[in-house]
N, C-alpha and C positions, 0 to 999 in steps of 0.2 A: 222873209221866207225861211231863213235858217232857224230863227227863234220858233216859228210855227212847227217846223220839222222836229226840233228838239223837244218841244212840249208834247208832240204826237208820240215820239219815241218813248219818252218818260212815261206817258200815260199807258202806252201799250205794254211796256215791261212790268209795270207795277200795279196795273188794275186788278189783277187776279192773284192775290197772295195765297201761299200755301202754308197751312198750319199743320205741324206734326200731330199725330193722335196723342190723346192724353196719356200720360205715363212716360213721356220723354221719347228718346230715340228708340227705334225698333230694336237696336242692339241691346238696349237696357232692359228689355222684357223677355226673360228666358223662355216663357211658354208661348211666345208669339210665333206666328208663321214666319218663315224666312222671307226677306224682302224680294219682291218681284222686280223685273226690269223697270217697270213704270215707277215703283217706289223709289228706285235708285236714281232715275233720270230727271224726275220732276224738280224744277228749280231754274235758277239762272246760272249760266256758265259763261266763261270768257276765255278767249285765246288771242294771243298776240303773235302776229306773223313775224318771224325772226328777220326776214329780209327787209321789211320796211317799218316795223313797229306799229302797224295798223291793228286795231283791236276789233275782234268780232264778238258779239254777244248773242247767245243762244238762250231762249226762254222756252222750256218745255212745260206745258200745263197738264194737270191731271186728267183733263178731259180729252187728251190726244191732239191738242192744238199746239202749234209751234210758231214762234216769232224769232227771226234772225236779223241782226243789224251787222252789216259788213261795210265799213266805210260810210258812204252816203246811201247805200242801198238798204231797203227794209223789205223783207219777204215774210209772208204769212202762209202757213200750211198746216197740214195734219201729219201725224206720225203714228207708227205702230212699232212697239218693241216687244220682243219675246219675253215671256214671263220668266223663263230660266235660261241660263247660258248654254252654249253649245259645249262639245267635249273639250274645246280649247279655252273655255272660260269666257267667251265673248257673247254678248247679247246682239241678236240681229235687230237692226232698227231700219225701217223704211219710212221715208218721208215723201210727201207730195206737196209741191208749192201750189197754192191756190191764187195768191196775189203777189205781184212783184212791183213795189214802188221804186222806179228806176233811180239810178245813180251809180257813180263809180264805186265798185266794191274794193275790198282790201287787195285783191289781185290785180287791180287796175282795169277791170273790165266793166262794161255797161251792157249786160245781156239780160233780156227778159226771160226769167226762169219759170213763169207761170205755166203750169201744166207738167213741168218736169218732175220726175221721181228719181230717188237715189236710195241705195241701200249701203249701209255701213255696218261694221261689227265692232261693238264697243267693249273695251276692257276697262272695268272700273278699278281704281286703287282701292285697296282694302279699307281705307278710311271713309270711302264714299265721297270724297271731296275733290276727286280728279278722275278724268277718264281719257282714254286714247281711242279715237275713231280709226278703224282700220278698213282697207278696201276689200279684204278677202276674209273668209271665215277663219283661216289659219293665222291671220295677222301679219302677213309678209310685209305690207307697207301701209302707211297712214300718216297721220299728223298728230299734233298735240304735244303735251297734254292740255286739256281744257280744265279750268279750275272753277269749282262751285263758288259763287259769290252771294247767293241767297237761296233759301228753300222755297 
């Protein structure tokens, strides 16, 4: 069963690869439009909980789909992210979980999240390879950073 779950997870994460547009990175094209929130978030991100060393993996697809692995739990959903940041430099991201494959998550919980929605406010590192999810538009509290591991 564990092997089947690992194969499923690997297939889920890497079935839809993202290829940057011709001409290299957006930052390398001086006449290109500035990147949108979606341009910045698409890819695979990881975070390790400091309390227990458990890894979470977030995969944001260009079509607005989302897959998250947290411990033994795998959730699939949809997300929307603002095209531009707010006055504090954070992008509003709202996700809705469609399917929750149960298991103990990194927080030690086994809760069915199907149908739940959440809103966070993301501050990207200037490199584009890390971000901090915050619980309020002003960024008073949150977690992270999450690090990009693939585009």
